[in-house]
Each structure stands twice: as C-alpha cells, then as structure tokens.
C-alpha positions in Angstrom: -0.1 -151.4 -34.0 -1.2 -147.9 -35.6 1.5 -146.1 -38.1 1.7 -142.6 -38.4 0.5 -142.7 -41.9 -2.7 -144.2 -40.5 -2.8 -141.8 -38.2 -2.2 -139.1 -41.0 -5.3 -140.9 -43.0 -7.7 -140.5 -40.6 -6.7 -137.2 -40.2 -7.1 -136.0 -43.7 -10.9 -138.1 -43.9 -11.9 -135.5 -41.3 -10.3 -132.5 -41.5 -11.5 -129.1 -44.0 -7.6 -128.5 -45.8 -6.9 -126.2 -43.8 -6.8 -128.8 -41.0 -5.3 -131.5 -43.1 -2.0 -129.4 -43.2 -2.0 -129.1 -39.4 -2.5 -133.4 -39.4 0.5 -133.3 -41.4 1.9 -131.2 -39.0 1.2 -133.5 -35.9 2.3 -135.8 -38.3 5.9 -135.2 -38.6 5.8 -134.1 -35.0 4.7 -137.7 -34.0 8.0 -138.8 -35.9 10.2 -136.1 -34.0 9.7 -137.5 -30.7 9.0 -141.2 -31.5 12.7 -141.0 -33.1 14.2 -138.3 -30.6 15.6 -141.9 -28.2 15.4 -142.4 -24.4 17.0 -143.9 -22.2 14.1 -145.2 -20.3 11.8 -146.4 -23.3 8.2 -144.3 -23.4 8.8 -143.4 -19.5 10.9 -140.7 -18.2 14.4 -139.5 -19.1 17.7 -138.2 -17.0 18.5 -134.5 -17.4 20.1 -134.4 -20.4 17.7 -135.2 -22.6 15.1 -133.5 -19.6 14.7 -130.6 -22.8 12.9 -132.4 -25.3 10.2 -132.8 -23.7 7.6 -136.0 -23.5 8.4 -139.1 -25.8 5.0 -140.0 -27.5 4.1 -144.2 -27.0 4.9 -145.8 -30.2 2.0 -147.7 -29.7 -1.4 -145.4 -30.5 -4.5 -146.7 -28.6 -7.2 -148.5 -31.4 -10.1 -146.2 -30.2 -12.7 -148.3 -31.5 -16.0 -147.7 -31.0 -18.1 -149.3 -28.0 -21.3 -149.2 -26.4 -21.7 -146.8 -23.8 -23.0 -148.9 -21.4 -20.2 -152.1 -21.7 -17.7 -152.3 -19.1 -15.4 -154.1 -18.6 -13.9 -152.6 -15.0 -12.0 -155.6 -13.0 -14.6 -155.9 -9.4 -11.2 -154.9 -7.8 -10.9 -152.0 -9.6 -14.4 -150.9 -9.5 -13.8 -150.6 -5.5 -10.6 -148.6 -6.1 -12.8 -146.2 -8.0 -15.4 -146.2 -5.6 -13.7 -145.6 -2.4 -11.3 -143.1 -4.1 -13.6 -141.1 -6.0 -15.6 -139.2 -3.3 -13.8 -136.1 -3.0 -15.9 -133.2 -0.7 -14.7 -130.4 -2.1 -11.5 -129.2 -4.5 -9.6 -131.5 -2.9 -10.0 -134.2 -4.8 -12.0 -132.5 -7.3 -11.9 -131.9 -10.8 -10.5 -128.5 -11.6 -13.2 -126.2 -13.4 -14.0 -123.0 -15.1 -14.4 -120.5 -12.5 -18.1 -119.3 -11.2 -18.1 -115.3 -12.6 -20.5 -115.0 -9.6 -17.5 -115.8 -7.0 -14.7 -113.8 -9.2 -13.0 -111.5 -7.3 -10.6 -110.2 -9.5 -6.8 -109.4 -8.5 -7.5 -105.8 -7.2 -8.5 -107.8 -4.3 -5.6 -110.2 -4.4 -2.8 -107.2 -5.0 -3.2 -105.9 -1.2 -2.1 -108.6 0.2 -0.1 -109.7 -2.8 1.7 -107.1 -4.5 4.8 -109.2 -5.7 2.6 -112.1 -6.7 0.7 -110.2 -9.1 3.7 -108.2 -10.2 5.0 -110.8 -11.8 1.5 -111.9 -13.5 1.1 -109.1 -15.3 4.4 -109.7 -16.8 3.2 -113.1 -18.2 1.7 -114.4 -21.3 -1.4 -115.4 -18.8 -2.1 -111.5 -18.1 -1.0 -110.1 -21.6 -4.1 -112.7 -23.7 -6.6 -110.3 -22.1 -5.2 -107.9 -24.3 -3.8 -109.6 -27.3 -6.1 -112.7 -28.0 -8.8 -111.6 -29.7 -6.5 -109.6 -32.2 -4.5 -112.9 -33.4 -5.3 -114.0 -37.1 -5.3 -117.9 -35.8 -7.9 -116.9 -33.1 -9.9 -115.3 -35.5 -10.0 -118.1 -37.8 -10.2 -120.7 -35.3 -14.0 -118.6 -34.5 -15.0 -118.1 -37.5 -14.9 -121.9 -38.5 -17.1 -122.2 -35.2 -19.6 -119.7 -35.9 -18.1 -117.2 -32.5 -18.8 -113.2 -32.5 -16.9 -113.1 -30.0 -14.1 -114.8 -28.1 -14.2 -112.7 -25.1 -18.0 -114.1 -24.2 -18.3 -117.5 -25.6 -17.7 -120.1 -23.0 -15.4 -122.1 -24.9 -12.9 -119.5 -25.3 -13.7 -117.7 -21.9 -13.4 -120.9 -20.0 -9.4 -121.0 -20.5 -8.2 -118.0 -21.8 -10.3 -115.4 -19.7 -11.2 -114.9 -16.2 -15.4 -113.1 -16.1 -17.2 -111.5 -13.4 -20.4 -110.6 -13.1 -21.4 -107.0 -12.9 -22.9 -106.2 -9.7 -25.4 -103.3 -10.9 -26.5 -104.8 -14.2 -25.7 -108.4 -13.7 -24.2 -108.8 -17.2 -21.3 -111.0 -17.1 -17.8 -110.2 -19.0 -14.5 -110.5 -19.2 -12.3 -108.5 -16.6 -9.3 -110.2 -16.9 -6.9 -112.7 -18.8 -5.5 -116.1 -16.7 -5.7 -114.8 -13.7 -5.0 -115.5 -9.8 -8.4 -116.9 -10.0 -8.1 -119.0 -12.7 -5.8 -121.1 -11.5 -6.2 -120.9 -7.6 -10.4 -120.8 -7.5 -13.1 -118.3 -7.6 -12.1 -116.1 -4.3 -15.3 -114.9 -2.9 -16.0 -118.2 -0.6 -13.0 -118.7 0.7 -11.9 -115.1 1.0 -12.3 -114.2 4.3 -10.7 -117.7 5.7 -7.8 -117.4 3.6 -6.8 -114.0 5.1 -7.7 -114.7 8.6 -4.6 -116.0 10.7 -5.9 -115.9 14.0 -7.7 -112.6 14.5 -8.2 -108.9 14.3 -4.6 -108.3 15.1 -2.8 -111.3 14.3 -0.7 -111.1 11.4 1.1 -113.6 9.4 4.2 -114.0 10.9 2.1 -114.6 14.7 -0.2 -117.4 12.9 0.1 -120.6 15.1 1.2 -123.7 13.0 -2.2 -125.1 14.5 -3.9 -122.4 12.8 -2.5 -122.4 9.2 -3.4 -125.8 9.0 -6.6 -125.2 9.5 -6.5 -122.1 7.5 -5.5 -123.5 4.6 -8.0 -126.9 5.0 -10.8 -125.2 5.2 -10.2 -122.6 2.1 -9.7 -125.5 0.1 -12.7 -126.9 1.9 -14.4 -123.7 0.2 -12.6 -123.4 -2.9 -9.4 -122.6 -3.2 -6.7 -124.3 -5.2 -3.8 -123.2 -2.3 -0.7 -125.0 -3.7 0.2 -126.1 0.1 -1.0 -129.0 -2.1 1.0 -129.1 -5.5 -1.3 -131.3 -6.8 -4.2 -128.5 -6.9 -2.4 -126.0 -8.5 -0.9 -129.3 -11.3 -4.8 -129.6 -12.0 -6.1 -126.1 -12.8 -2.5 -126.1 -15.4 -3.7 -128.9 -17.4 -7.3 -128.5 -17.3 -6.6 -125.6 -19.8 -3.4 -126.9 -21.3 -5.1 -130.0 -22.2 -8.1 -129.0 -24.5 -10.8 -131.2 -24.1 -13.5 -129.7 -26.2 -13.9 -132.4 -29.7 -15.5 -129.4 -31.6 -12.8 -127.1 -31.2 -9.5 -129.3 -32.3 -11.5 -131.4 -35.2 -13.6 -128.1 -36.6 -12.1 -125.3 -35.3 -8.2 -126.6 -36.3 -7.4 -125.5 -32.1 -4.7 -127.2 -31.0 -5.3 -130.7 -28.9 -3.7 -129.0 -26.1 0.7 -128.0 -25.1 1.4 -132.1 -25.4 5.1 -130.8 -24.5 3.9 -129.6 -21.1 5.7 -130.5 -18.2 4.8 -129.1 -14.7 8.0 -128.2 -13.1 9.7 -126.5 -15.7 6.7 -124.3 -16.6 5.6 -123.0 -13.6 8.8 -122.6 -12.4 10.1 -119.9 -14.5 8.8 -116.8 -15.7 5.4 -117.5 -14.0 6.4 -118.5 -10.7 5.7 -116.0 -7.6 6.7 -117.8 -4.2 7.2 -114.8 -2.0 4.7 -116.2 1.1 8.1 -118.2 2.7 9.9 -115.0 2.7 7.3 -112.6 3.5 7.7 -110.4 0.1 11.0 -110.4 0.2 12.2 -112.6 -2.6 10.6 -114.7 -5.3 11.3 -118.1 -3.5 12.7 -121.0 -4.8 10.6 -124.7 -4.6 12.9 -126.8 -2.2 13.8 -130.0 -3.8 11.6 -132.3 -1.6 8.8 -129.7 -3.1 10.0 -130.3 -7.6 10.1 -133.7 -6.8 6.3 -134.1 -5.2 5.5 -131.6 -8.1 6.8 -133.7 -11.0 5.3 -136.8 -10.3 2.0 -134.6 -9.9 2.2 -132.5 -13.0 1.8 -136.8 -14.7 -1.0 -137.4 -12.2 -2.6 -134.7 -13.4 -1.9 -134.8 -16.8 -3.5 -138.0 -16.6 -6.2 -137.4 -15.1 -6.7 -134.2 -17.4 -6.3 -137.3 -20.7 -9.2 -139.5 -19.4 -11.4 -136.9 -18.9 -10.4 -135.5 -22.3 -10.3 -138.7 -24.1 -13.3 -139.2 -22.5 -15.1 -137.0 -24.2 -14.6 -138.0 -27.7 -16.7 -139.8 -30.5 -14.8 -139.7 -33.7 -11.7 -140.7 -34.6 -9.6 -138.4 -35.7 -6.9 -135.8 -34.3 -8.8 -134.9 -31.2 -9.9 -138.4 -30.0 -6.5 -139.9 -31.4 -4.0 -137.7 -29.6 -6.2 -137.3 -26.2 -5.8 -141.1 -26.1 -1.7 -141.3 -27.6 -1.4 -138.5 -24.6 -3.6 -140.0 -21.7 -1.3 -143.3 -22.5 1.8 -141.8 -22.9 1.2 -139.8 -18.9 0.4 -143.2 -17.6 3.7 -145.4 -19.0 5.8 -142.4 -17.7 3.7 -142.7 -14.0 4.8 -146.5 -14.6 8.3 -145.3 -15.2 8.5 -143.4 -11.6 6.6 -146.5 -9.7 9.9 -149.0 -11.2 11.8 -146.1 -9.3 10.5 -145.3 -6.2 8.2 -147.2 -3.6 4.9 -145.3 -4.3 1.3 -147.1 -2.9 -0.7 -144.6 -4.4 1.7 -144.3 -7.4 0.0 -148.4 -7.7 -3.2 -147.6 -7.3 -3.2 -145.1 -9.9 -2.2 -147.6 -12.4 -4.2 -150.1 -11.0 -7.1 -147.7 -11.3 -6.0 -146.8 -15.2 -5.2 -150.1 -16.2 -9.0 -151.2 -16.0 -10.2 -148.9 -18.2 -10.1 -148.4 -22.1 -8.6 -145.7 -24.2 -12.5 -146.3 -26.8 -14.4 -143.5 -28.4 -17.7 -143.0 -26.5 -16.5 -144.6 -23.1 -17.5 -141.5 -21.3 -18.8 -142.8 -18.0 -15.9 -145.5 -17.4 -12.9 -143.1 -18.1 -14.6 -140.1 -16.0 -15.4 -142.4 -12.9 -11.5 -143.6 -13.5 -10.7 -139.5 -13.8 -12.5 -138.6 -10.3 -11.0 -141.6 -8.6 -7.3 -140.6 -10.0 -7.7 -137.3 -9.0 -8.4 -138.2 -5.6 -5.5 -139.8 -5.5 -3.5 -137.6 -6.5 -4.3 -135.2 -4.0 -3.8 -138.1 -1.7 -0.7 -138.5 -3.1 1.1 -134.8 -3.0 -0.5 -134.6 0.6 0.4 -137.8 2.5 4.3 -138.8 0.6 7.7 -138.2 2.3 9.4 -136.4 -0.6 12.7 -138.0 0.6 11.1 -141.4 -0.5 11.1 -140.0 -4.2 15.2 -139.5 -4.0 14.9 -142.0 -7.0 13.4 -139.6 -9.7 16.1 -136.5 -9.0 17.8 -137.7 -12.1 14.7 -136.6 -14.0 14.0 -133.4 -12.7 14.7 -130.4 -14.7 17.5 -127.5 -13.8 17.2 -124.3 -13.5 18.3 -124.0 -16.9 15.1 -125.7 -18.2 12.7 -123.7 -16.7 10.4 -121.8 -19.0 
C-alpha cells in the first residue's frame, strides 16, 4: 500500500519549491478524502454525503515502469477491446479539441439558440476569454513553461479557449472562451444537417419523430456532440476537467484537473441550458431518468479520461500518481453502481478495465482500453433503459447540490 507520506515523498523529489507546496496541499487533501467516511467504501454514497464529492481510494496504484511493448491483457479482454473500440464518428470516439478550420462561432449559434447563449454568457466558461490570461497563477504557469501567450499556445487554448481560422489572413486566433463548440464540437460540417427539420418551411415543432432521429444520428456522424446522448457531453466535460498533460502539471504547476467533478451536479446548475424541449420558453430541468443516465455516464467518462491521462504518464510524480488514483477511483465507483443495478454494458466496461494495469509508459494498452470504454459508454447512454437504474436514485445529487 502506498501511504500519503509516500506520495508526499514522491512529490518532493520531483518538484521545484512552489510545486512542493502544492504537493503538500495535495497530501492534506488526500487525508481529508480518505478519512471523510462513506457508507459504500470506495464507491458511491447516498445523498446526505453527496456534497463531499468522491472519496479517493485508500489503495494507490504502484505505477511501476514497464516496457511499452509488454502486455498482460487476457485474450477475452483483448477480443472485447477489439470489438468495442471501433468508433466511426463522435459516437464513441474520444473527445478532442475543436479544429479551428471548422469553428463557426457562437454568433451563428445564437440565431436559433438565443436563450442557451444568454445562459452561457453568464458563466465562467464565457468569462475565461477576458479573465484567464490576467490571472497571476496562469501567468506563473506560463512562465515556468516558457509560454509567451496563453491565448495562442496550444496546451492552454485546447481547454480554455475556442480558436478560429481567419478567412482573410489564414491566421488562427482565439475568438471565445469555453464555447458552444468546445462542448458540442466544431459546427461547420454538421450545421446544415443540425437545423434541417425536413424541408425549407418545416419548423422544429413540425418535424416528424423519424426525421428527428435521422437528423440527430447524422449530426453526430458529422462530429456533433449532441446531448441526445449524454455520454458525448460527459466526454466533453472530462476532456478538460481531467488534465492530460504531464509537463503542464509536473513542471508548470497546473492542477491535475477537477478531482471533485461529478457530471450531474456540475452540469445541471448555472450552466444548464435545456430550452429545446420547451421551444425556448424555459430552462427545462432534466427528468429523473435522464439524471440516472447522466450520473453513471459521468463515471464512465471519468474512467475513460483517467485512462487517457494515465497513459501518457512517464514518471512517478504528481501527475502520474494522481491520474492513476483518479482512474482507479472511477472504476471502484462504477463497480459500486454495478452492484446496485443490472447492466451488461457496465460489466463489459469493468471487464475492460480489469484487463489493464495502471503503469508508467503503458500508453498503447491504456489507450486501447480507453477507446473501448468510450464506445461502450456511448452505447450505455444510448441503449440503457433509465428505469433499470432506479437502484441508484438515493445516490444522485439533488438540486441543492447542483453548482
């Protein structure tokens, strides 16, 4: 077992003085999480304790160095990974930074989604554009990494800004903070399909159910991360709320991500913008069935993101240790869910995870597992009957926990 003292020792050997302080703070947080108490050890907890966030696993992965070509994946798991990891579009593909050549900007979105954009403009996601580069901590991180412009360097822009190619000059520049397209995908390819309701004079209210189903499917195939499948949105969230950049953390002193992230509570409060179902009349709360799917999909997406983050870890320091811990925690929480509901897809996801090891320099194996889990996560959100998840109702954060 790796103790908190071991973690602090590892951190101290690998950091500059300012980062050592951050490591000590991290150690204190580990103690807090480990001692916070839980009715479901290492798993999910009922609502009274939901505000505490996730418990960190008491057992920390060893992160032993391995030969990148070495593999211990059982044949049955290899088959499952091979079948699952075959995404043909954003349906089951990893979330990725938007392509500046395909970004159209929120001014196009606002033509049909005025209320949604109004909500977005009141959030920290929008304010990032004007505020982030002025923050002292951001400037300190940039200085440690030799970054001259936070708004132009790829490792900052990929999560904090939306870039677009200028049609006249061909230059790439940041146009917005975390925007519509940051979460739903660059819209140039899917825009025309997305707002075609069946003909020139057919409105959204007149659209047939079959046309809507086909339209959403085609939009997703063209790169839209449409919330008709909640896993696609969860992936977008976890892509940035899980830092997948070892140097950014170990050298720059950037955080390792939002360790307390939980999909329902982080998406259903101030950033919720569900106006489509009421044709713009009100910001509609999600149904209980949808919240069930979101709650579990968020855990699956965290497991996927954690695997991708751990995959690029090359040294036993703050970044790799935290990424492995968070990944292991997500798997334990999913196992806790699987004990409360019946879901073959969850069993498949846990089977994929059990066949890999959270080790340093193990990129290929961990990314294959992440790809498989991404595909299975999409299928979980698409195919699962929400009624079959009623066993987790006591664990879903209620409205007073939403951020």
